[in-house]
N, C-alpha and C positions, 0 to 999 in steps of 0.2 A: 565476863559472865554479870549482868546484871543482879547487883544482891535486894535492890530495889523490892519491898512487899507490893504484892497485886493491890490495887484498887477497886473502888466500889465500879468505876466508869471502865475496870479491864474484865471485870467480868459479865458487863454490860454485852460490852464488844465481842466476846466470846459467845454469848449467848446467840447474839443475832448472826454471827459469823457462822455460826454452827447450824442455826434453823436455816440459812442460804443454804449451806452443804446438803444437807439431807433436802432440801427442796430439788436439788439438782440430782441426787442419788433416784429419790421417788420417783422423778420425770423419768429417768432413764430406767429405775426399776418397770415403770408401766409397761413402756414397750417390749419388754421381755415377757409379756403375754402373747406378743405377736408370733414370736419363735426364739427356741431356745438357744440357739444361736448368739441372738442377741444379749441372753443373760452373759454369754461368757465375754462377748465383747465390751463389760462393764469396763474391763481392766483399759481400754482405751477411750469410751466415753467420756466417764466420768472423770478422769485425769484431765482431759481438755477442756471440757465444759465446767468443770468446778475448780479449774487452773485460776478463773476470773476472780470470783468472791474469793478463794483463797489466798492469791497473789493480794488483793486488796486487805487482808488480813494480814499480811506478812507486815505489809507499811504501818501497821498499828503496834506491832509486837515489839516491847524495847526490854520486856522483862521476861524470865524463865518461868515457865508453868502454864502459858497460855494455851502452847498448843499441847501441853499434856492433858491440862482440864477438857480442850475440846473431843480428845479422844475418850476420855472417860465418859464422858456425854454421848460421843457418838455412839461407845460399847451399851448404855443405857436405852438409846434409842432404839438400837438394834435389839436388843431383849426386848423391849415393851411392842416392837413391831412384828415379832414374833420368828426373829431371826435367832434366837437361842443365845446360850452362854459362851458357846462353843468357842466363836470367833473373839471374844473378849482379850484372851489375852494377845492376842495379834495386833489389834484396834490399839490399846495401851500401850504396848510394848513401841509399835513404831510411832505412835505422839510421841513417847517420851525421847526416844532416838533421834529423831527432827526436831525436838526440841534443842536438845542438846548439840546437835549440829549446828541448826541456826544460830544459838549462844555462844558457840565457839567462833564463830564469823562478827559479832557483837550484833547481831540481827541488823546489820549494814555490809553485809558482802552477798554480793546475788549470787557468787558463784556456788556459797552454801547455801542461799535460800534454795538454789537448782535441787542441790543433792537432797536436800532437807525436805522438799517439798515431793521428790522422789521417794524417799522413804516413808514421808506420811501418807501417800496413796496406797502404801501395801494393805490399809486399812478394809479396803474395799473387796480384797479375798475373801473376809471374813462372810460375803454373802453366800462363798461356794465353803463353806465348811461344812452347814446339813447336808448340803449333796453329797458330800466325798464321806464323813465321819460317818453320818448315819444315813447313808443309801438307801438301805431295803426300807423304813418308815417312810423316809421321807418321797419315797416313789410311790409309796400306797397312799400315803397322804393327798399327793399330786391328782392321782387317780380318783379318788374320794371327793377331791373337791372339782371334776369336772375336767380333768387334763386326758388329751387323749393318749394312750400307749405311744403312738408314734411320736409325742412330746418327747414322753419320757425315753424314750429312748433314745433321742437326739440330745437330747439334754444332758446325760450320763456318756455319750458319746464324746461329747465337747469338755463336759466338766469332771475328774476322775482323779486320782494319785496319778497317774503318769502326765495330767497334763497341767496340774497344779505349780509345777515350778515355773512352768511355761507363762501362766498367767500371772506368775509373781514376777517375773522379769519382764513382763509387759506393762503391768502397772507400773512397775518402778521407771521404765523407759518412755510411757506417756508421762509418766509423772514429771519428770525434770523437762521434756518437750512443752508439756504442759505449762510450766513456770515462766516461758519462752513468752509463751501466747499470751498469758494472762500480764503479764510484764507490759507488752505492747499493748493491749488495752487499757491498760491504768497506769502509763507510762509516767503521769504528771504527778500520781499520789508518790511512785519511787523517787521521784528529783526532789520532790518536797518532805518524803522522809530520808533522803540521802544515802538511799543504799545504790551502793556502785557494784 
């Protein structure tokens, strides 16, 4: 594990790629207004689309803490944008564990990067915590916000205590698949970074 301290440029890099990942999350989130089943499909869409900036980010990581800090920033963004604090423990835990996995390969092992990205992508399921944990109040908020009862019924049919384990598995799986997609897109950067 690299024990060098993070420099100003590292924090700038973290900020830039966190913003890019949030743009991807926000864009996919907008599609959720169309149909509630699209909300459930975030576990497929965001890991695949987000893998492009994330794999580019991985080529910039040489020190422990960059993924962890990104996860903290994501937790803050989720809170500020109205998703509450319920998912924060999952987001931050996923970030720290992903950081440890990538660090165990010296940030140069693509195999470790694949697993790391799969674990990191679990943060996406934090979007579902308000739906599951505070179902009744969340449903009422949706109805008060102009959503139809049919939309709410379909949303809670797709996202509930029974489906969360499946959504987490899908999130990890497509996070791993996304790593290969992202690497293919930014292949030259991986070669320059010496990640094999």
